[in-house]
Biopython code that builds the backbone (N, CA, C, O; Angstrom):
import numpy as np
from Bio.PDB.StructureBuilder import StructureBuilder

atoms = [
    (1, "UNK", "N", (46.062, 45.465, 76.734)),
    (1, "UNK", "CA", (47.269, 44.938, 77.296)),
    (1, "UNK", "C", (47.357, 45.104, 78.805)),
    (1, "UNK", "O", (48.011, 44.301, 79.472)),
    (2, "UNK", "N", (46.717, 46.122, 79.356)),
    (2, "UNK", "CA", (46.774, 46.322, 80.804)),
    (2, "UNK", "C", (46.041, 45.186, 81.507)),
    (2, "UNK", "O", (44.998, 44.733, 81.035)),
    (3, "UNK", "N", (46.580, 44.729, 82.627)),
    (3, "UNK", "CA", (45.979, 43.602, 83.334)),
    (3, "UNK", "C", (45.418, 43.963, 84.690)),
    (3, "UNK", "O", (44.316, 43.537, 85.037)),
    (4, "UNK", "N", (46.146, 44.732, 85.455)),
    (4, "UNK", "CA", (45.672, 45.056, 86.799)),
    (4, "UNK", "C", (46.410, 46.282, 87.297)),
    (4, "UNK", "O", (47.373, 46.750, 86.688)),
    (5, "UNK", "N", (45.934, 46.783, 88.413)),
    (5, "UNK", "CA", (46.594, 47.902, 89.062)),
    (5, "UNK", "C", (46.797, 47.527, 90.528)),
    (5, "UNK", "O", (45.912, 46.956, 91.164)),
    (6, "UNK", "N", (47.959, 47.852, 91.044)),
    (6, "UNK", "CA", (48.281, 47.509, 92.426)),
    (6, "UNK", "C", (48.674, 48.796, 93.144)),
    (6, "UNK", "O", (49.703, 49.394, 92.829)),
    (7, "UNK", "N", (47.866, 49.220, 94.100)),
    (7, "UNK", "CA", (48.208, 50.446, 94.824)),
    (7, "UNK", "C", (49.409, 50.236, 95.743)),
    (7, "UNK", "O", (49.635, 49.143, 96.264)),
    (8, "UNK", "N", (50.167, 51.307, 95.926)),
    (8, "UNK", "CA", (51.280, 51.335, 96.873)),
    (8, "UNK", "C", (50.947, 52.417, 97.893)),
    (8, "UNK", "O", (50.823, 53.593, 97.549)),
    (9, "UNK", "N", (50.805, 52.010, 99.141)),
    (9, "UNK", "CA", (50.379, 52.923, 100.199)),
    (9, "UNK", "C", (51.463, 53.063, 101.258)),
    (9, "UNK", "O", (52.234, 52.130, 101.484)),
    (10, "UNK", "N", (51.528, 54.218, 101.907)),
    (10, "UNK", "CA", (52.523, 54.405, 102.970)),
    (10, "UNK", "C", (52.102, 53.716, 104.268)),
    (10, "UNK", "O", (50.915, 53.579, 104.565)),
    (11, "UNK", "N", (53.109, 53.287, 105.028)),
    (11, "UNK", "CA", (52.869, 52.719, 106.358)),
    (11, "UNK", "C", (53.962, 53.231, 107.291)),
    (11, "UNK", "O", (55.123, 53.361, 106.903)),
    (12, "UNK", "N", (53.567, 53.516, 108.520)),
    (12, "UNK", "CA", (54.541, 53.935, 109.520)),
    (12, "UNK", "C", (55.106, 52.757, 110.293)),
    (12, "UNK", "O", (56.289, 52.746, 110.633)),
    (13, "UNK", "N", (54.272, 51.770, 110.570)),
    (13, "UNK", "CA", (54.644, 50.644, 111.424)),
    (13, "UNK", "C", (54.169, 49.350, 110.762)),
    (13, "UNK", "O", (52.971, 49.073, 110.710)),
    (14, "UNK", "N", (55.110, 48.571, 110.263)),
    (14, "UNK", "CA", (54.764, 47.367, 109.503)),
    (14, "UNK", "C", (53.943, 46.383, 110.327)),
    (14, "UNK", "O", (52.987, 45.810, 109.804)),
    (15, "UNK", "N", (54.277, 46.168, 111.584)),
    (15, "UNK", "CA", (53.521, 45.196, 112.393)),
    (15, "UNK", "C", (52.087, 45.651, 112.597)),
    (15, "UNK", "O", (51.174, 44.825, 112.617)),
    (16, "UNK", "N", (51.879, 46.927, 112.746)),
    (16, "UNK", "CA", (50.524, 47.457, 112.903)),
    (16, "UNK", "C", (49.733, 47.334, 111.599)),
    (16, "UNK", "O", (48.550, 46.993, 111.614)),
    (17, "UNK", "N", (50.390, 47.613, 110.480)),
    (17, "UNK", "CA", (49.745, 47.466, 109.181)),
    (17, "UNK", "C", (49.368, 46.012, 108.933)),
    (17, "UNK", "O", (48.253, 45.726, 108.495)),
    (18, "UNK", "N", (50.292, 45.091, 109.209)),
    (18, "UNK", "CA", (49.998, 43.658, 109.049)),
    (18, "UNK", "C", (48.807, 43.251, 109.893)),
    (18, "UNK", "O", (47.906, 42.569, 109.404)),
    (19, "UNK", "N", (48.789, 43.657, 111.147)),
    (19, "UNK", "CA", (47.691, 43.276, 112.044)),
    (19, "UNK", "C", (46.357, 43.776, 111.505)),
    (19, "UNK", "O", (45.376, 43.033, 111.506)),
    (20, "UNK", "N", (46.309, 45.003, 111.053)),
    (20, "UNK", "CA", (45.070, 45.587, 110.548)),
    (20, "UNK", "C", (44.548, 44.806, 109.343)),
    (20, "UNK", "O", (43.375, 44.434, 109.295)),
    (21, "UNK", "N", (45.416, 44.566, 108.386)),
    (21, "UNK", "CA", (44.987, 43.930, 107.144)),
    (21, "UNK", "C", (44.864, 42.407, 107.260)),
    (21, "UNK", "O", (43.915, 41.828, 106.731)),
    (22, "UNK", "N", (45.792, 41.762, 107.931)),
    (22, "UNK", "CA", (45.784, 40.305, 108.016)),
    (22, "UNK", "C", (44.759, 39.833, 109.040)),
    (22, "UNK", "O", (43.874, 39.042, 108.713)),
    (23, "UNK", "N", (44.871, 40.305, 110.261)),
    (23, "UNK", "CA", (43.946, 39.861, 111.311)),
    (23, "UNK", "C", (42.574, 40.502, 111.179)),
    (23, "UNK", "O", (41.558, 39.853, 111.431)),
    (24, "UNK", "N", (42.537, 41.767, 110.786)),
    (24, "UNK", "CA", (41.268, 42.478, 110.714)),
    (24, "UNK", "C", (40.479, 42.266, 109.438)),
    (24, "UNK", "O", (39.259, 42.107, 109.480)),
    (25, "UNK", "N", (41.167, 42.262, 108.296)),
    (25, "UNK", "CA", (40.471, 42.194, 107.010)),
    (25, "UNK", "C", (40.682, 40.878, 106.265)),
    (25, "UNK", "O", (40.105, 40.680, 105.196)),
    (26, "UNK", "N", (41.483, 39.991, 106.802)),
    (26, "UNK", "CA", (41.650, 38.679, 106.199)),
    (26, "UNK", "C", (42.614, 38.608, 105.030)),
    (26, "UNK", "O", (42.549, 37.662, 104.244)),
    (27, "UNK", "N", (43.506, 39.578, 104.893)),
    (27, "UNK", "CA", (44.531, 39.524, 103.859)),
    (27, "UNK", "C", (45.593, 38.500, 104.266)),
    (27, "UNK", "O", (45.700, 38.138, 105.438)),
    (28, "UNK", "N", (46.365, 38.046, 103.302)),
    (28, "UNK", "CA", (47.499, 37.157, 103.550)),
    (28, "UNK", "C", (48.778, 37.889, 103.159)),
    (28, "UNK", "O", (48.778, 38.708, 102.240)),
    (29, "UNK", "N", (49.845, 37.592, 103.849)),
    (29, "UNK", "CA", (51.128, 38.192, 103.519)),
    (29, "UNK", "C", (51.757, 37.431, 102.361)),
    (29, "UNK", "O", (51.954, 36.218, 102.438)),
    (30, "UNK", "N", (52.070, 38.146, 101.293)),
    (30, "UNK", "CA", (52.766, 37.546, 100.150)),
    (30, "UNK", "C", (54.269, 37.708, 100.271)),
    (30, "UNK", "O", (55.028, 36.804, 99.922)),
    (31, "UNK", "N", (54.702, 38.868, 100.768)),
    (31, "UNK", "CA", (56.137, 39.121, 100.879)),
    (31, "UNK", "C", (56.397, 40.233, 101.887)),
    (31, "UNK", "O", (55.609, 41.166, 102.042)),
    (32, "UNK", "N", (57.526, 40.098, 102.560)),
    (32, "UNK", "CA", (57.993, 41.115, 103.502)),
    (32, "UNK", "C", (59.460, 41.360, 103.185)),
    (32, "UNK", "O", (60.317, 40.519, 103.454)),
    (33, "UNK", "N", (59.733, 42.520, 102.612)),
    (33, "UNK", "CA", (61.093, 42.867, 102.207)),
    (33, "UNK", "C", (61.634, 44.005, 103.070)),
    (33, "UNK", "O", (62.107, 45.016, 102.551)),
    (34, "UNK", "N", (61.561, 43.837, 104.369)),
    (34, "UNK", "CA", (62.081, 44.853, 105.279)),
    (34, "UNK", "C", (61.191, 46.071, 105.335)),
    (34, "UNK", "O", (60.292, 46.146, 106.173)),
    (35, "UNK", "N", (61.429, 47.026, 104.455)),
    (35, "UNK", "CA", (60.631, 48.256, 104.451)),
    (35, "UNK", "C", (59.537, 48.238, 103.386)),
    (35, "UNK", "O", (58.965, 49.278, 103.056)),
    (36, "UNK", "N", (59.247, 47.039, 102.845)),
    (36, "UNK", "CA", (58.239, 46.905, 101.794)),
    (36, "UNK", "C", (57.425, 45.652, 102.077)),
    (36, "UNK", "O", (57.980, 44.573, 102.285)),
    (37, "UNK", "N", (56.112, 45.802, 102.081)),
    (37, "UNK", "CA", (55.209, 44.720, 102.454)),
    (37, "UNK", "C", (54.191, 44.507, 101.333)),
    (37, "UNK", "O", (53.668, 45.471, 100.773)),
    (38, "UNK", "N", (53.911, 43.237, 101.007)),
    (38, "UNK", "CA", (52.928, 42.915, 99.983)),
    (38, "UNK", "C", (51.869, 42.005, 100.590)),
    (38, "UNK", "O", (52.180, 40.939, 101.122)),
    (39, "UNK", "N", (50.605, 42.442, 100.504)),
    (39, "UNK", "CA", (49.480, 41.690, 101.060)),
    (39, "UNK", "C", (48.467, 41.405, 99.962)),
    (39, "UNK", "O", (48.375, 42.139, 98.978)),
    (40, "UNK", "N", (47.692, 40.306, 100.147)),
    (40, "UNK", "CA", (46.708, 39.925, 99.137)),
    (40, "UNK", "C", (45.494, 39.308, 99.795)),
    (40, "UNK", "O", (45.600, 38.586, 100.786)),
    (41, "UNK", "N", (44.324, 39.608, 99.220)),
    (41, "UNK", "CA", (43.075, 38.953, 99.600)),
    (41, "UNK", "C", (42.267, 38.765, 98.323)),
    (41, "UNK", "O", (42.035, 39.718, 97.578)),
    (42, "UNK", "N", (41.847, 37.543, 98.078)),
    (42, "UNK", "CA", (41.130, 37.217, 96.852)),
    (42, "UNK", "C", (41.966, 37.694, 95.663)),
    (42, "UNK", "O", (43.097, 37.239, 95.486)),
    (43, "UNK", "N", (41.433, 38.591, 94.857)),
    (43, "UNK", "CA", (42.177, 39.088, 93.694)),
    (43, "UNK", "C", (42.796, 40.460, 93.935)),
    (43, "UNK", "O", (43.315, 41.082, 93.009)),
    (44, "UNK", "N", (42.741, 40.932, 95.180)),
    (44, "UNK", "CA", (43.240, 42.268, 95.511)),
    (44, "UNK", "C", (44.629, 42.156, 96.121)),
    (44, "UNK", "O", (44.831, 41.408, 97.078)),
    (45, "UNK", "N", (45.577, 42.891, 95.576)),
    (45, "UNK", "CA", (46.928, 42.954, 96.111)),
    (45, "UNK", "C", (47.234, 44.417, 96.422)),
    (45, "UNK", "O", (46.980, 45.306, 95.611)),
    (46, "UNK", "N", (47.785, 44.647, 97.612)),
    (46, "UNK", "CA", (48.179, 45.993, 98.023)),
    (46, "UNK", "C", (49.626, 45.940, 98.488)),
    (46, "UNK", "O", (50.018, 45.048, 99.241)),
    (47, "UNK", "N", (50.409, 46.901, 98.031)),
    (47, "UNK", "CA", (51.806, 47.024, 98.460)),
    (47, "UNK", "C", (51.906, 48.199, 99.428)),
    (47, "UNK", "O", (51.195, 49.195, 99.294)),
    (48, "UNK", "N", (52.793, 48.066, 100.396)),
    (48, "UNK", "CA", (53.015, 49.120, 101.388)),
    (48, "UNK", "C", (54.505, 49.422, 101.462)),
    (48, "UNK", "O", (55.336, 48.514, 101.470)),
    (49, "UNK", "N", (54.829, 50.701, 101.517)),
    (49, "UNK", "CA", (56.217, 51.115, 101.672)),
    (49, "UNK", "C", (56.361, 51.845, 103.002)),
    (49, "UNK", "O", (55.459, 52.558, 103.442)),
    (50, "UNK", "N", (57.504, 51.652, 103.624)),
    (50, "UNK", "CA", (57.743, 52.263, 104.927)),
    (50, "UNK", "C", (57.925, 53.771, 104.784)),
    (50, "UNK", "O", (58.684, 54.248, 103.940)),
    (51, "UNK", "N", (57.211, 54.502, 105.628)),
    (51, "UNK", "CA", (57.277, 55.962, 105.652)),
    (51, "UNK", "C", (57.121, 56.367, 107.117)),
    (51, "UNK", "O", (56.053, 56.826, 107.522)),
    (52, "UNK", "N", (58.186, 56.201, 107.918)),
    (52, "UNK", "CA", (58.074, 56.427, 109.362)),
    (52, "UNK", "C", (57.722, 57.857, 109.753)),
    (52, "UNK", "O", (57.173, 58.076, 110.833)),
    (53, "UNK", "N", (58.020, 58.825, 108.912)),
    (53, "UNK", "CA", (57.728, 60.228, 109.234)),
    (53, "UNK", "C", (56.362, 60.688, 108.739)),
    (53, "UNK", "O", (56.037, 61.872, 108.830)),
    (54, "UNK", "N", (55.568, 59.772, 108.219)),
    (54, "UNK", "CA", (54.240, 60.131, 107.718)),
    (54, "UNK", "C", (53.383, 60.716, 108.835)),
    (54, "UNK", "O", (53.298, 60.156, 109.928)),
    (55, "UNK", "N", (52.757, 61.835, 108.549)),
    (55, "UNK", "CA", (51.749, 62.386, 109.437)),
    (55, "UNK", "C", (50.408, 61.867, 108.918)),
    (55, "UNK", "O", (49.954, 62.301, 107.860)),
    (56, "UNK", "N", (49.763, 60.942, 109.645)),
    (56, "UNK", "CA", (48.536, 60.344, 109.116)),
    (56, "UNK", "C", (47.438, 61.359, 108.818)),
    (56, "UNK", "O", (46.589, 61.110, 107.962)),
    (57, "UNK", "N", (47.440, 62.489, 109.505)),
    (57, "UNK", "CA", (46.417, 63.499, 109.253)),
    (57, "UNK", "C", (46.676, 64.266, 107.959)),
    (57, "UNK", "O", (45.827, 65.037, 107.513)),
    (58, "UNK", "N", (47.855, 64.056, 107.354)),
    (58, "UNK", "CA", (48.176, 64.681, 106.071)),
    (58, "UNK", "C", (48.310, 63.648, 104.959)),
    (58, "UNK", "O", (48.806, 63.955, 103.875)),
    (59, "UNK", "N", (47.870, 62.431, 105.227)),
    (59, "UNK", "CA", (47.962, 61.360, 104.236)),
    (59, "UNK", "C", (46.701, 61.340, 103.378)),
    (59, "UNK", "O", (45.585, 61.302, 103.895)),
    (60, "UNK", "N", (46.893, 61.364, 102.077)),
    (60, "UNK", "CA", (45.769, 61.332, 101.154)),
    (60, "UNK", "C", (45.723, 60.031, 100.355)),
    (60, "UNK", "O", (45.088, 59.973, 99.302)),
    (61, "UNK", "N", (46.405, 58.967, 100.858)),
    (61, "UNK", "CA", (46.362, 57.675, 100.183)),
    (61, "UNK", "C", (44.934, 57.142, 100.136)),
    (61, "UNK", "O", (44.240, 57.116, 101.152)),
    (62, "UNK", "N", (44.501, 56.720, 98.951)),
    (62, "UNK", "CA", (43.138, 56.219, 98.779)),
    (62, "UNK", "C", (43.127, 55.068, 97.790)),
    (62, "UNK", "O", (43.878, 55.057, 96.814)),
    (63, "UNK", "N", (42.258, 54.097, 98.061)),
    (63, "UNK", "CA", (42.078, 52.964, 97.164)),
    (63, "UNK", "C", (40.585, 52.687, 97.074)),
    (63, "UNK", "O", (39.875, 52.719, 98.079)),
    (64, "UNK", "N", (40.114, 52.416, 95.861)),
    (64, "UNK", "CA", (38.726, 52.000, 95.655)),
    (64, "UNK", "C", (38.760, 50.527, 95.275)),
    (64, "UNK", "O", (39.402, 50.149, 94.295)),
    (65, "UNK", "N", (38.064, 49.688, 96.054)),
    (65, "UNK", "CA", (38.087, 48.243, 95.850)),
    (65, "UNK", "C", (36.680, 47.769, 95.508)),
    (65, "UNK", "O", (35.746, 47.950, 96.290)),
    (66, "UNK", "N", (36.539, 47.168, 94.348)),
    (66, "UNK", "CA", (35.249, 46.589, 93.950)),
    (66, "UNK", "C", (35.038, 45.281, 94.701)),
    (66, "UNK", "O", (35.966, 44.493, 94.883)),
    (67, "UNK", "N", (33.791, 45.066, 95.134)),
    (67, "UNK", "CA", (33.447, 43.928, 95.985)),
    (67, "UNK", "C", (32.216, 43.225, 95.428)),
    (67, "UNK", "O", (31.323, 43.871, 94.880)),
    (68, "UNK", "N", (32.169, 41.911, 95.566)),
    (68, "UNK", "CA", (30.953, 41.137, 95.310)),
    (68, "UNK", "C", (30.321, 40.869, 96.667)),
    (68, "UNK", "O", (31.021, 40.513, 97.614)),
    (69, "UNK", "N", (29.014, 41.034, 96.773)),
    (69, "UNK", "CA", (28.260, 40.829, 98.012)),
    (69, "UNK", "C", (28.743, 41.756, 99.129)),
    (69, "UNK", "O", (29.124, 41.318, 100.215)),
    (70, "UNK", "N", (28.712, 43.044, 98.820)),
    (70, "UNK", "CA", (29.208, 44.059, 99.745)),
    (70, "UNK", "C", (28.441, 44.064, 101.066)),
    (70, "UNK", "O", (29.018, 44.334, 102.119)),
    (71, "UNK", "N", (27.146, 43.766, 101.013)),
    (71, "UNK", "CA", (26.366, 43.786, 102.245)),
    (71, "UNK", "C", (26.847, 42.730, 103.231)),
    (71, "UNK", "O", (26.928, 43.003, 104.429)),
    (72, "UNK", "N", (27.168, 41.536, 102.757)),
    (72, "UNK", "CA", (27.681, 40.475, 103.639)),
    (72, "UNK", "C", (29.060, 40.845, 104.180)),
    (72, "UNK", "O", (29.346, 40.625, 105.357)),
    (73, "UNK", "N", (29.911, 41.404, 103.328)),
    (73, "UNK", "CA", (31.247, 41.821, 103.754)),
    (73, "UNK", "C", (31.153, 42.896, 104.833)),
    (73, "UNK", "O", (31.831, 42.823, 105.857)),
    (74, "UNK", "N", (30.315, 43.882, 104.595)),
    (74, "UNK", "CA", (30.113, 44.971, 105.549)),
    (74, "UNK", "C", (29.563, 44.425, 106.874)),
    (74, "UNK", "O", (30.056, 44.773, 107.947)),
    (75, "UNK", "N", (28.548, 43.576, 106.789)),
    (75, "UNK", "CA", (27.929, 43.023, 108.000)),
    (75, "UNK", "C", (28.932, 42.231, 108.823)),
    (75, "UNK", "O", (28.914, 42.301, 110.052)),
    (76, "UNK", "N", (29.804, 41.481, 108.166)),
    (76, "UNK", "CA", (30.837, 40.720, 108.862)),
    (76, "UNK", "C", (31.764, 41.655, 109.637)),
    (76, "UNK", "O", (32.122, 41.368, 110.779)),
    (77, "UNK", "N", (32.150, 42.765, 109.023)),
    (77, "UNK", "CA", (33.001, 43.739, 109.709)),
    (77, "UNK", "C", (32.285, 44.343, 110.912)),
    (77, "UNK", "O", (32.868, 44.470, 111.989)),
    (78, "UNK", "N", (31.025, 44.713, 110.727)),
    (78, "UNK", "CA", (30.242, 45.312, 111.819)),
    (78, "UNK", "C", (30.093, 44.326, 112.972)),
    (78, "UNK", "O", (30.281, 44.691, 114.132)),
    (79, "UNK", "N", (29.755, 43.078, 112.658)),
    (79, "UNK", "CA", (29.578, 42.066, 113.708)),
    (79, "UNK", "C", (30.867, 41.792, 114.468)),
    (79, "UNK", "O", (30.825, 41.372, 115.625)),
    (80, "UNK", "N", (32.010, 42.023, 113.834)),
    (80, "UNK", "CA", (33.299, 41.826, 114.498)),
    (80, "UNK", "C", (33.867, 43.129, 115.057)),
    (80, "UNK", "O", (35.053, 43.212, 115.379)),
    (81, "UNK", "N", (33.012, 44.142, 115.168)),
    (81, "UNK", "CA", (33.390, 45.446, 115.734)),
    (81, "UNK", "C", (34.597, 46.076, 115.053)),
    (81, "UNK", "O", (35.400, 46.752, 115.695)),
    (82, "UNK", "N", (34.717, 45.850, 113.753)),
    (82, "UNK", "CA", (35.799, 46.459, 112.991)),
    (82, "UNK", "C", (35.431, 47.915, 112.749)),
    (82, "UNK", "O", (34.302, 48.197, 112.347)),
    (83, "UNK", "N", (36.347, 48.847, 112.981)),
    (83, "UNK", "CA", (35.986, 50.271, 112.863)),
    (83, "UNK", "C", (35.698, 50.702, 111.429)),
    (83, "UNK", "O", (36.556, 50.618, 110.550)),
    (84, "UNK", "N", (34.480, 51.162, 111.219)),
    (84, "UNK", "CA", (34.042, 51.716, 109.936)),
    (84, "UNK", "C", (34.258, 53.225, 109.994)),
    (84, "UNK", "O", (34.039, 53.837, 111.039)),
    (85, "UNK", "N", (34.680, 53.826, 108.898)),
    (85, "UNK", "CA", (34.869, 55.281, 108.856)),
    (85, "UNK", "C", (33.559, 55.955, 109.270)),
    (85, "UNK", "O", (32.497, 55.594, 108.763)),
    (86, "UNK", "N", (33.619, 56.926, 110.182)),
    (86, "UNK", "CA", (32.370, 57.551, 110.662)),
    (86, "UNK", "C", (31.517, 58.177, 109.563)),
    (86, "UNK", "O", (30.296, 58.252, 109.697)),
    (87, "UNK", "N", (32.142, 58.622, 108.485)),
    (87, "UNK", "CA", (31.392, 59.190, 107.365)),
    (87, "UNK", "C", (31.272, 58.198, 106.216)),
    (87, "UNK", "O", (30.934, 58.586, 105.098)),
    (88, "UNK", "N", (31.544, 56.923, 106.478)),
    (88, "UNK", "CA", (31.612, 55.965, 105.401)),
    (88, "UNK", "C", (30.811, 54.700, 105.614)),
    (88, "UNK", "O", (31.231, 53.626, 105.184)),
    (89, "UNK", "N", (29.659, 54.802, 106.271)),
    (89, "UNK", "CA", (28.830, 53.613, 106.446)),
    (89, "UNK", "C", (28.241, 53.181, 105.106)),
    (89, "UNK", "O", (28.226, 53.956, 104.149)),
    (90, "UNK", "N", (27.764, 51.961, 105.043)),
    (90, "UNK", "CA", (27.235, 51.402, 103.796)),
    (90, "UNK", "C", (26.067, 52.247, 103.299)),
    (90, "UNK", "O", (25.054, 52.403, 103.981)),
    (91, "UNK", "N", (26.235, 52.791, 102.089)),
    (91, "UNK", "CA", (25.263, 53.722, 101.528)),
    (91, "UNK", "C", (25.142, 53.507, 100.023)),
    (91, "UNK", "O", (26.121, 53.208, 99.340)),
    (92, "UNK", "N", (23.925, 53.666, 99.527)),
    (92, "UNK", "CA", (23.704, 53.654, 98.080)),
    (92, "UNK", "C", (24.001, 55.057, 97.558)),
    (92, "UNK", "O", (23.425, 56.042, 98.019)),
    (93, "UNK", "N", (24.894, 55.127, 96.606)),
    (93, "UNK", "CA", (25.332, 56.411, 96.064)),
    (93, "UNK", "C", (24.598, 56.728, 94.756)),
    (93, "UNK", "O", (24.189, 55.816, 94.038)),
    (94, "UNK", "N", (24.429, 58.027, 94.446)),
    (94, "UNK", "CA", (23.714, 58.402, 93.222)),
    (94, "UNK", "C", (24.443, 57.996, 91.944)),
    (94, "UNK", "O", (23.845, 58.021, 90.868)),
    (95, "UNK", "N", (25.708, 57.625, 92.033)),
    (95, "UNK", "CA", (26.457, 57.209, 90.849)),
    (95, "UNK", "C", (26.382, 55.703, 90.609)),
    (95, "UNK", "O", (27.184, 55.144, 89.862)),
    (96, "UNK", "N", (25.393, 55.043, 91.263)),
    (96, "UNK", "CA", (25.116, 53.648, 90.977)),
    (96, "UNK", "C", (25.968, 52.640, 91.716)),
    (96, "UNK", "O", (26.115, 51.500, 91.277)),
    (97, "UNK", "N", (26.531, 53.058, 92.838)),
    (97, "UNK", "CA", (27.357, 52.163, 93.650)),
    (97, "UNK", "C", (26.803, 52.108, 95.068)),
    (97, "UNK", "O", (26.206, 53.068, 95.556)),
    (98, "UNK", "N", (27.009, 50.974, 95.714)),
    (98, "UNK", "CA", (26.783, 50.858, 97.152)),
    (98, "UNK", "C", (28.182, 50.787, 97.754)),
    (98, "UNK", "O", (28.986, 49.943, 97.358)),
    (99, "UNK", "N", (28.477, 51.673, 98.715)),
    (99, "UNK", "CA", (29.846, 51.842, 99.200)),
    (99, "UNK", "C", (29.907, 51.989, 100.706)),
    (99, "UNK", "O", (28.944, 52.393, 101.358)),
    (100, "UNK", "N", (31.098, 51.639, 101.247)),
    (100, "UNK", "CA", (31.467, 52.008, 102.606)),
    (100, "UNK", "C", (32.975, 52.213, 102.639)),
    (100, "UNK", "O", (33.686, 51.801, 101.722)),
    (101, "UNK", "N", (33.461, 52.855, 103.705)),
    (101, "UNK", "CA", (34.880, 53.199, 103.772)),
    (101, "UNK", "C", (35.484, 52.860, 105.122)),
    (101, "UNK", "O", (34.807, 52.831, 106.150)),
    (102, "UNK", "N", (36.788, 52.603, 105.080)),
    (102, "UNK", "CA", (37.598, 52.359, 106.270)),
    (102, "UNK", "C", (38.824, 53.252, 106.203)),
    (102, "UNK", "O", (39.266, 53.635, 105.120)),
    (103, "UNK", "N", (39.370, 53.582, 107.366)),
    (103, "UNK", "CA", (40.660, 54.262, 107.446)),
    (103, "UNK", "C", (41.623, 53.311, 108.136)),
    (103, "UNK", "O", (41.369, 52.876, 109.259)),
    (104, "UNK", "N", (42.729, 52.983, 107.472)),
    (104, "UNK", "CA", (43.703, 52.098, 108.114)),
    (104, "UNK", "C", (44.514, 52.892, 109.142)),
    (104, "UNK", "O", (44.304, 54.097, 109.274)),
    (105, "UNK", "N", (45.430, 52.256, 109.870)),
    (105, "UNK", "CA", (46.170, 52.961, 110.928)),
    (105, "UNK", "C", (46.950, 54.184, 110.455)),
    (105, "UNK", "O", (47.282, 55.052, 111.262)),
    (106, "UNK", "N", (47.244, 54.263, 109.165)),
    (106, "UNK", "CA", (47.978, 55.412, 108.632)),
    (106, "UNK", "C", (47.087, 56.380, 107.875)),
    (106, "UNK", "O", (47.569, 57.273, 107.179)),
    (107, "UNK", "N", (45.778, 56.193, 108.017)),
    (107, "UNK", "CA", (44.750, 57.021, 107.392)),
    (107, "UNK", "C", (44.703, 56.874, 105.883)),
    (107, "UNK", "O", (44.277, 57.794, 105.184)),
    (108, "UNK", "N", (45.136, 55.725, 105.367)),
    (108, "UNK", "CA", (44.855, 55.400, 103.975)),
    (108, "UNK", "C", (43.369, 55.086, 103.910)),
    (108, "UNK", "O", (42.874, 54.264, 104.681)),
    (109, "UNK", "N", (42.658, 55.729, 103.002)),
    (109, "UNK", "CA", (41.223, 55.540, 102.867)),
    (109, "UNK", "C", (40.946, 54.364, 101.939)),
    (109, "UNK", "O", (41.362, 54.362, 100.781)),
    (110, "UNK", "N", (40.240, 53.367, 102.459)),
    (110, "UNK", "CA", (39.835, 52.203, 101.673)),
    (110, "UNK", "C", (38.342, 52.316, 101.452)),
    (110, "UNK", "O", (37.567, 52.233, 102.404)),
    (111, "UNK", "N", (37.925, 52.504, 100.211)),
    (111, "UNK", "CA", (36.506, 52.554, 99.888)),
    (111, "UNK", "C", (36.163, 51.281, 99.137)),
    (111, "UNK", "O", (36.802, 50.943, 98.141)),
    (112, "UNK", "N", (35.149, 50.577, 99.624)),
    (112, "UNK", "CA", (34.680, 49.340, 99.022)),
    (112, "UNK", "C", (33.368, 49.636, 98.312)),
    (112, "UNK", "O", (32.493, 50.290, 98.880)),
    (113, "UNK", "N", (33.220, 49.168, 97.086)),
    (113, "UNK", "CA", (32.013, 49.461, 96.321)),
    (113, "UNK", "C", (31.552, 48.308, 95.470)),
    (113, "UNK", "O", (32.346, 47.493, 95.000)),
    (114, "UNK", "N", (30.240, 48.258, 95.280)),
    (114, "UNK", "CA", (29.614, 47.272, 94.403)),
    (114, "UNK", "C", (28.564, 47.987, 93.572)),
    (114, "UNK", "O", (27.809, 48.814, 94.085)),
    (115, "UNK", "N", (28.520, 47.662, 92.283)),
    (115, "UNK", "CA", (27.536, 48.286, 91.406)),
    (115, "UNK", "C", (26.123, 47.868, 91.806)),
    (115, "UNK", "O", (25.857, 46.705, 92.112)),
    (116, "UNK", "N", (25.237, 48.845, 91.793)),
    (116, "UNK", "CA", (23.824, 48.577, 92.060)),
    (116, "UNK", "C", (23.151, 48.091, 90.780)),
    (116, "UNK", "O", (23.556, 48.472, 89.681)),
    (117, "UNK", "N", (22.131, 47.255, 90.919)),
    (117, "UNK", "CA", (21.403, 46.842, 89.712)),
    (117, "UNK", "C", (20.791, 48.054, 89.016)),
    (117, "UNK", "O", (20.331, 48.991, 89.668)),
    (118, "UNK", "N", (20.790, 48.025, 87.696)),
    (118, "UNK", "CA", (20.200, 49.115, 86.913)),
    (118, "UNK", "C", (18.697, 48.920, 86.878)),
    (118, "UNK", "O", (18.211, 47.836, 86.555)),
    (119, "UNK", "N", (17.956, 49.979, 87.215)),
    (119, "UNK", "CA", (16.490, 49.910, 87.232)),
    (119, "UNK", "C", (15.907, 49.933, 85.850)),
    (119, "UNK", "O", (14.687, 49.882, 85.694)),
]
sb = StructureBuilder()
sb.init_structure("model")
sb.init_model(0)
sb.init_chain("A")
sb.init_seg("    ")
for serial, (resi, resn, name, xyz) in enumerate(atoms, 1):
    if name == "N":
        sb.init_residue(resn, " ", resi, " ")
    sb.init_atom(name, np.array(xyz, "f"), 0.0, 1.0, " ", f" {name:<3s}", serial, name[0])
structure = sb.get_structure()
């Protein structure tokens, strides 16, 4: 019966969050309800709630996003000088995923992953 999961992440500044996701990552705005923002790209939808007092260094918001053709997606970000997490460059992981990570302006961790072919 379950269909999907939609993460809800904190944001301090809605215009900054929109710029990061819309201009930087190619998301589209679905709805803006004052202190609540809904963005979508392909089949991924992320909701954001306003949290002006958030200390980004104490934020543990995290999302894992499955990707098709992760190498092309990653390369596009690199070629456009999009900031990749310093500890999150594209890497093959021992758990059978190829992954990289980004930190948004509020330090929500976005990890993108694609399953590696089984040997």
